[in-house]
Every structure is written in structure tokens, then in C-alpha cells.
BAFI-3210 file (N, C-alpha, C; in Angstrom, 3 decimals, decimal comma, padded with zeros to 6 digits):
// residues 125
n [1|2|3|4|5|6|7|8|9|10|11|12|13|14|15|16|17|18|19|20|21|22|23|24|25|26|27|28|29|30|31|32|33|34|35|36|37|38|39|40|41|42|43|44|45|46|47|48|49|50|51|52|53|54|55|56|57|58|59|60|61|62|63|64|65|66|67|68|69|70|71|72|73|74|75|76|77|78|79|80|81|82|83|84|85|86|87|88|89|90|91|92|93|94|95|96|97|98|99|100|101|102|103|104|105|106|107|108|109|110|111|112|113|114|115|116|117|118|119|120|121|122|123|124|125]
n.u [089,628|087,409|085,816|085,247|083,632|085,355|084,964|086,035|085,645|087,324|090,816|093,529|096,826|099,845|102,570|104,102|106,098|109,297|109,108|106,582|103,073|099,977|096,979|093,933|091,324|091,093|093,751|096,127|098,733|100,975|104,131|106,130|109,505|112,391|115,677|118,302|121,115|122,167|124,118|125,702|127,673|130,044|131,676|131,451|132,384|132,688|132,965|133,401|131,486|131,613|130,113|128,573|125,851|126,407|128,434|127,386|125,937|123,252|121,639|121,608|120,991|118,648|115,200|113,508|110,586|107,886|106,790|103,641|101,908|099,420|096,278|093,863|090,637|088,572|085,650|084,178|081,706|080,621|078,520|077,966|078,644|080,469|083,010|082,826|084,260|084,336|086,189|089,696|092,587|095,974|099,016|101,776|103,789|106,159|109,179|108,445|105,733|102,177|099,144|095,994|092,910|090,674|090,459|092,898|095,160|097,819|100,261|103,415|105,975|109,139|111,750|114,961|117,438|120,593|122,282|124,918|127,236|129,619|131,832|134,010|137,013|138,507|141,878|144,165|145,885]
n.v [095,527|097,103|095,633|096,380|096,452|097,368|099,301|100,284|102,187|103,262|103,570|105,607|105,627|107,017|106,699|104,564|104,800|103,443|100,827|101,668|101,520|100,518|099,983|098,440|097,800|095,996|095,836|094,340|095,179|097,533|098,139|099,814|100,208|102,042|102,381|104,397|105,472|108,317|109,554|112,329|113,596|115,865|115,108|112,135|109,508|106,299|103,822|100,400|098,865|101,093|102,442|101,650|100,696|100,282|102,059|104,505|106,229|107,104|105,076|103,122|104,155|103,989|104,789|107,323|107,095|109,323|110,355|109,803|112,008|112,621|111,491|109,711|108,979|107,253|106,683|105,037|104,842|103,013|103,775|102,864|099,790|099,629|101,033|103,340|104,380|106,447|107,481|107,741|109,619|109,682|111,199|110,639|108,775|108,631|107,301|104,801|105,467|105,438|104,551|104,126|102,614|101,738|099,818|099,757|098,348|098,885|101,165|101,855|103,693|104,139|105,967|106,436|108,456|109,079|111,709|112,371|114,605|115,256|117,610|119,226|120,840|123,987|124,452|126,077|129,151]
n.w [120,628|118,523|115,868|112,465|109,267|106,371|103,549|100,425|097,646|095,616|095,176|094,588|094,283|093,762|094,451|096,744|099,429|100,564|102,916|103,686|104,502|103,219|104,423|104,374|106,259|109,400|111,848|114,046|114,780|113,393|112,191|110,560|109,541|108,669|107,430|106,296|104,387|102,932|100,416|099,085|096,587|095,196|093,119|091,287|092,967|093,961|096,416|097,235|099,819|101,538|103,488|106,580|108,567|111,271|111,830|112,454|115,043|115,053|114,093|116,035|118,526|121,107|120,704|122,448|124,105|124,462|127,668|129,056|130,860|131,806|133,042|131,256|130,276|128,054|126,279|123,663|121,125|118,506|116,126|113,596|111,897|109,949|107,776|105,314|102,383|099,679|097,738|097,625|097,175|096,881|096,479|097,155|099,460|102,162|103,671|106,046|106,486|107,200|105,812|106,693|106,745|108,842|111,909|114,528|116,890|117,744|116,589|115,264|113,976|112,428|111,179|110,089|108,876|107,579|106,324|104,168|102,924|100,556|099,573|097,243|098,159|097,600|096,627|098,780|098,017]
ca.u [089,494|086,115|086,023|084,258|083,847|085,862|084,664|086,625|085,252|088,437|092,066|094,544|098,077|100,887|103,835|104,150|107,514|109,890|108,573|105,299|101,986|098,605|096,182|092,489|090,798|091,606|095,072|096,553|099,934|101,699|105,416|107,093|110,804|113,257|117,023|118,897|122,292|122,096|125,416|125,718|129,051|130,228|132,264|130,985|133,398|132,000|133,829|132,640|131,336|132,137|129,333|127,937|124,940|127,030|129,374|126,664|125,113|121,826|120,919|121,594|120,496|117,234|114,274|112,891|109,144|107,430|106,023|102,288|101,808|098,047|095,351|092,818|089,644|087,829|084,649|083,726|080,560|080,603|077,133|077,956|079,554|081,303|083,648|082,571|085,058|084,054|087,400|090,867|093,664|097,209|100,084|103,012|104,133|107,599|109,642|107,759|104,437|101,048|097,822|095,211|091,459|090,222|090,819|094,220|095,502|099,112|101,015|104,735|106,755|110,494|112,553|116,223|118,208|121,862|122,686|126,345|127,537|131,050|132,080|135,428|137,560|139,474|143,231|144,605|146,984]
ca.v [096,347|096,967|095,302|096,904|096,160|098,538|099,227|101,400|102,098|103,558|104,073|105,972|105,905|107,110|106,133|104,107|104,836|102,245|100,371|102,285|100,540|100,866|098,946|098,616|096,782|096,017|095,247|094,328|095,988|097,938|098,708|100,029|100,743|102,317|102,866|104,819|106,338|109,059|110,196|113,277|114,001|116,796|114,290|110,757|108,530|105,304|102,764|099,234|098,707|102,309|102,849|100,573|101,251|100,203|103,167|105,740|106,038|107,399|103,844|102,209|104,820|103,667|105,911|107,633|107,284|110,393|109,903|110,352|112,521|112,868|110,357|109,951|107,930|107,498|105,696|105,267|104,063|102,972|103,653|102,055|098,637|099,625|102,267|103,469|105,417|106,449|107,644|108,330|109,849|110,066|111,290|109,965|108,591|108,560|106,174|104,406|106,113|104,520|104,963|103,058|102,772|100,629|099,872|099,222|098,406|099,536|101,657|102,389|103,898|104,598|106,227|107,086|108,734|109,792|112,387|112,695|115,411|115,455|118,663|119,471|122,096|124,660|124,462|127,428|129,640]
ca.w [119,436|117,872|114,460|111,535|107,858|105,654|102,126|099,693|096,245|094,711|095,746|093,598|094,985|092,750|094,942|098,129|099,787|101,161|104,200|103,986|104,568|102,874|105,081|104,327|107,156|110,768|112,096|115,455|114,955|112,190|112,630|109,478|109,959|107,531|107,713|105,026|104,332|101,676|100,161|097,972|096,308|094,088|092,058|091,445|093,375|094,776|096,916|097,715|101,272|102,151|104,642|107,313|109,566|112,598|112,009|112,751|116,248|114,833|113,793|117,178|119,733|121,333|120,659|123,734|123,982|125,350|128,833|129,152|132,224|132,211|133,047|130,285|130,095|126,830|125,917|122,289|120,671|117,048|115,711|112,377|111,953|108,749|107,325|103,882|101,741|098,245|096,935|098,279|096,220|097,570|095,492|097,536|100,868|102,356|104,481|107,282|106,678|107,289|105,347|107,303|106,812|109,662|113,320|114,849|118,312|117,954|115,438|115,606|112,759|112,730|109,986|110,443|107,658|107,762|105,089|104,111|101,743|100,326|098,595|096,987|098,696|096,714|097,201|099,169|097,182]
c.u [088,143|086,343|084,867|084,612|084,314|085,612|085,199|086,291|086,458|089,629|093,005|095,773|099,191|102,177|103,716|105,620|107,991|109,396|107,303|104,200|100,690|097,753|094,718|091,898|091,468|092,996|095,360|097,716|100,556|102,973|106,389|108,373|111,673|114,596|117,661|120,150|122,259|123,401|125,293|127,164|129,095|130,827|131,873|132,152|132,685|132,969|132,956|132,623|131,852|131,419|128,649|127,047|125,566|127,985|128,697|125,719|123,615|121,015|120,825|121,089|119,021|116,374|113,629|111,405|108,707|106,578|104,660|102,066|100,374|097,217|094,207|091,910|088,820|086,863|084,172|082,537|080,530|079,174|076,996|078,950|080,451|081,907|083,458|083,367|084,778|085,342|088,501|091,969|094,860|098,315|101,286|103,094|105,652|107,927|108,855|106,446|103,323|099,797|096,906|093,737|090,931|090,629|092,188|094,453|096,790|099,734|102,348|105,531|108,093|111,232|113,801|117,064|119,447|122,246|124,171|126,583|129,044|131,215|133,584|135,835|138,525|140,819|143,621|145,795|148,204]
c.v [096,046|096,720|095,840|096,442|097,451|098,332|100,484|101,206|102,265|104,102|104,377|106,419|105,871|106,438|105,785|103,966|103,558|102,040|101,095|101,234|101,186|099,719|099,313|097,466|096,887|095,396|095,289|095,289|096,284|098,620|098,872|100,696|100,922|102,846|103,222|105,647|106,985|109,825|111,074|113,734|114,932|116,075|112,842|109,805|107,557|104,193|101,628|099,211|099,914|102,678|101,633|101,211|101,263|101,365|104,474|105,516|106,284|106,123|102,888|102,840|104,471|104,930|106,089|107,904|108,406|109,821|110,584|110,721|112,668|111,593|110,675|108,731|108,272|106,347|106,031|104,368|104,146|102,720|102,778|100,905|098,572|101,019|102,305|104,646|105,338|106,502|108,259|108,431|110,400|110,090|110,457|109,801|108,524|107,435|106,008|105,129|105,062|105,206|103,832|103,429|101,559|100,840|099,247|099,330|099,174|099,933|102,183|102,486|104,521|104,783|106,978|107,225|109,534|110,372|112,743|113,458|115,625|116,492|118,850|120,815|122,686|124,665|125,884|127,847|129,965]
c.w [118,792|116,380|113,623|110,130|107,195|104,166|101,452|098,220|095,316|095,487|094,593|094,371|093,953|093,215|096,414|098,497|100,450|102,580|104,621|103,880|104,113|103,392|104,980|105,117|108,512|110,851|113,586|115,655|113,588|112,658|111,457|110,000|108,719|108,029|106,365|105,263|102,949|101,500|098,924|097,796|095,106|092,879|092,323|091,702|094,310|095,144|097,432|099,244|102,054|103,445|105,260|108,379|110,960|112,876|112,433|113,931|116,032|114,605|114,985|118,478|119,916|121,285|122,027|123,492|124,925|126,480|128,833|130,610|132,712|132,130|132,094|130,225|128,869|126,592|124,515|121,991|119,159|116,604|114,468|112,516|110,721|108,522|105,816|103,338|100,246|097,437|097,790|097,239|096,977|096,526|095,913|099,048|100,962|103,320|105,774|107,527|106,642|106,748|105,790|107,361|107,568|111,102|113,527|116,343|118,545|116,625|115,947|114,315|113,132|111,413|110,411|109,178|108,024|106,404|105,191|102,814|101,665|099,216|098,445|097,604|097,688|097,407|097,557|098,310|098,001]
res [m|h|k|r|m|t|s|v|q|s|v|k|l|t|e|l|g|s|t|s|v|l|e|i|g|d|s|k|m|i|t|p|t|s|r|a|i|a|v|q|r|e|r|a|i|f|l|m|n|e|f|n|f|r|n|f|p|i|f|s|i|p|l|i|q|p|a|v|e|e|h|m|e|m|t|t|f|q|e|q|t|y|i|q|v|d|e|i|e|i|f|s|t|t|a|s|s|i|i|h|l|g|s|s|e|r|l|h|a|d|s|r|i|k|h|i|r|h|f|l|r|e|k|p|e]
***
């Protein structure tokens, strides 16, 4: 990995989501991961220990990495030894996102969310 100096004059970030990363500079590996169960109910009824990640296959199924079918060769030349950023303004990030100014060898982000909605049914007449 080619190392460079990263200089940022100003960063304005309103909200950095859960397990998100703001990285200024070089990194070997960034792997933000997020797991969430979101429950929406028409009537507010909450039970202790009602949901468990183990009860939902979405959280345990291995992710399938896409196969790279083509051969690619790339040569890069960094004319400058630094990255200069005057200003960056980001309103919001979400789960497992990466904002990165610099060089990195490996990035892997994973966000899995199970949405559950419970609505009341009308009684049949």
C-alpha cells in the first residue's frame, strides 16, 4: 500500500451512524458490521427478551462474495505524496458505512436489519 500524508482543513459531520467509520489517513483494514432488529407495533406492547438474533436466519447466513470472473491488471502512479482536502460536509451516514480519506488495503462492510411489523387485525363479524 502506497502511504500518503492526508491533510483535511475542515470536516463537518452532523451524524455518524452506528458502526460507521470516519477515517482520515491510511488504514490496513476497515470492517464495520451492524446487526439490528427493528420492531414496529400499532399498539405499544413490549416483552422482555422477546427477540434474539439467533431466531432469525438473516443474521447467521454466510454472505456470498461475488466471484471476479475477469483478469485485471492495474498500475498506479501517485504523483503527489499527500491528499489535500479543503472542506468536506456530510449530513449523515447509516449503519456500516465508511467515509475514508486516505489509502486502504481492505474494506468490508456488513449491515443486516430484520424489520418486524405487528398490526392489529379487525375482528370478523
